[in-house]
ZATI-393143 format. One record per residue (C-alpha): x, y, z; residue in one letter; residue number from 1. Coordinates in pm, whole numbers, plus 50000, padded with zeros to 5 digits. Example, Ala and Ser with C-alpha at 12.3 -4.5 7.8 and 13.67 -1.06 7.14 Angstrom:
residues 2
TORLO; u; v; w; residuo; num
TORLO; 51230; 49550; 50780; a; 1
TORLO; 51367; 49894; 50714; s; 2
end
This chain:
residues 100
TORLO; u; v; w; residuo; num
TORLO; 05700; 74830; 59464; x; 1
TORLO; 05881; 74771; 59790; x; 2
TORLO; 05847; 75124; 59928; x; 3
TORLO; 05717; 75468; 59831; x; 4
TORLO; 06078; 75562; 59750; x; 5
TORLO; 06055; 75334; 59446; x; 6
TORLO; 05787; 75556; 59292; x; 7
TORLO; 05922; 75785; 59021; x; 8
TORLO; 05666; 76047; 59121; x; 9
TORLO; 05804; 76051; 59477; x; 10
TORLO; 06162; 76077; 59347; x; 11
TORLO; 06067; 76363; 59115; x; 12
TORLO; 05882; 76540; 59393; x; 13
TORLO; 06200; 76534; 59603; x; 14
TORLO; 06381; 76697; 59310; x; 15
TORLO; 06101; 76953; 59289; x; 16
TORLO; 06153; 77044; 59656; x; 17
TORLO; 06524; 77100; 59590; x; 18
TORLO; 06448; 77320; 59289; x; 19
TORLO; 06190; 77527; 59478; x; 20
TORLO; 06447; 77591; 59751; x; 21
TORLO; 06705; 77699; 59490; x; 22
TORLO; 06461; 77928; 59312; x; 23
TORLO; 06329; 78083; 59632; x; 24
TORLO; 06677; 78201; 59731; x; 25
TORLO; 06636; 78471; 59467; x; 26
TORLO; 06301; 78592; 59601; x; 27
TORLO; 06284; 78935; 59762; x; 28
TORLO; 06322; 78943; 60141; x; 29
TORLO; 05968; 79078; 60184; x; 30
TORLO; 05836; 78747; 60041; x; 31
TORLO; 06005; 78526; 60303; x; 32
TORLO; 05682; 78485; 60501; x; 33
TORLO; 05452; 78507; 60201; x; 34
TORLO; 05486; 78329; 59872; x; 35
TORLO; 05830; 78184; 59952; x; 36
TORLO; 05704; 78013; 60265; x; 37
TORLO; 05390; 77882; 60094; x; 38
TORLO; 05575; 77741; 59795; x; 39
TORLO; 05824; 77561; 60018; x; 40
TORLO; 05542; 77428; 60236; x; 41
TORLO; 05345; 77277; 59949; x; 42
TORLO; 05654; 77144; 59771; x; 43
TORLO; 05759; 76963; 60090; x; 44
TORLO; 05408; 76835; 60153; x; 45
TORLO; 05390; 76646; 59823; x; 46
TORLO; 05651; 76373; 59898; x; 47
TORLO; 05570; 76387; 60270; x; 48
TORLO; 05203; 76306; 60215; x; 49
TORLO; 05296; 76022; 59980; x; 50
TORLO; 05523; 75875; 60247; x; 51
TORLO; 05258; 75916; 60516; x; 52
TORLO; 04998; 75738; 60305; x; 53
TORLO; 05235; 75450; 60242; x; 54
TORLO; 05280; 75413; 60616; x; 55
TORLO; 04908; 75350; 60663; x; 56
TORLO; 04948; 74996; 60525; x; 57
TORLO; 04614; 75016; 60347; x; 58
TORLO; 04582; 75043; 59970; x; 59
TORLO; 04266; 75252; 59993; x; 60
TORLO; 04421; 75495; 60240; x; 61
TORLO; 04740; 75512; 60034; x; 62
TORLO; 04539; 75607; 59725; x; 63
TORLO; 04354; 75868; 59932; x; 64
TORLO; 04686; 76020; 60044; x; 65
TORLO; 04815; 76021; 59685; x; 66
TORLO; 04507; 76224; 59591; x; 67
TORLO; 04580; 76468; 59872; x; 68
TORLO; 04939; 76499; 59746; x; 69
TORLO; 04798; 76578; 59401; x; 70
TORLO; 04599; 76860; 59560; x; 71
TORLO; 04919; 76998; 59712; x; 72
TORLO; 05079; 76986; 59369; x; 73
TORLO; 04794; 77194; 59226; x; 74
TORLO; 04832; 77445; 59508; x; 75
TORLO; 05205; 77473; 59436; x; 76
TORLO; 05133; 77512; 59067; x; 77
TORLO; 04894; 77799; 59146; x; 78
TORLO; 05157; 77967; 59362; x; 79
TORLO; 05410; 77933; 59082; x; 80
TORLO; 05161; 78095; 58842; x; 81
TORLO; 05126; 78387; 59085; x; 82
TORLO; 05504; 78403; 59117; x; 83
TORLO; 05548; 78413; 58740; x; 84
TORLO; 05307; 78707; 58710; x; 85
TORLO; 05518; 78911; 58949; x; 86
TORLO; 05815; 79105; 58814; x; 87
TORLO; 06066; 78903; 59018; x; 88
TORLO; 05934; 78583; 58860; x; 89
TORLO; 05978; 78715; 58510; x; 90
TORLO; 06336; 78827; 58583; x; 91
TORLO; 06444; 78522; 58784; x; 92
TORLO; 06296; 78256; 58558; x; 93
TORLO; 06473; 78399; 58256; x; 94
TORLO; 06783; 78242; 58416; x; 95
TORLO; 06647; 77946; 58615; x; 96
TORLO; 06442; 77679; 58435; x; 97
TORLO; 06148; 77552; 58640; x; 98
TORLO; 06125; 77173; 58673; x; 99
TORLO; 05755; 77143; 58585; x; 100
end
């Protein structure tokens, strides 16, 4: 591996960010500062944390940052579960497949 960009998990997390942004366009306006903002934040944090850990130039620190990124993934997954339980999630996701 020459760089974190070579990791398939980093590449897929970038795709996940793009998909979250697409999906969130259909969210109600009253969710802009709520669930929409949180989902975007955690989606973006996943590849960002991986990149930051790589920049530490220490294998142990890099592994630590990958674990933190995993935590962000679980937080995003929880937010998506909450989203799916809301009426808008049920309606929107009938048309938009989630990338998870």
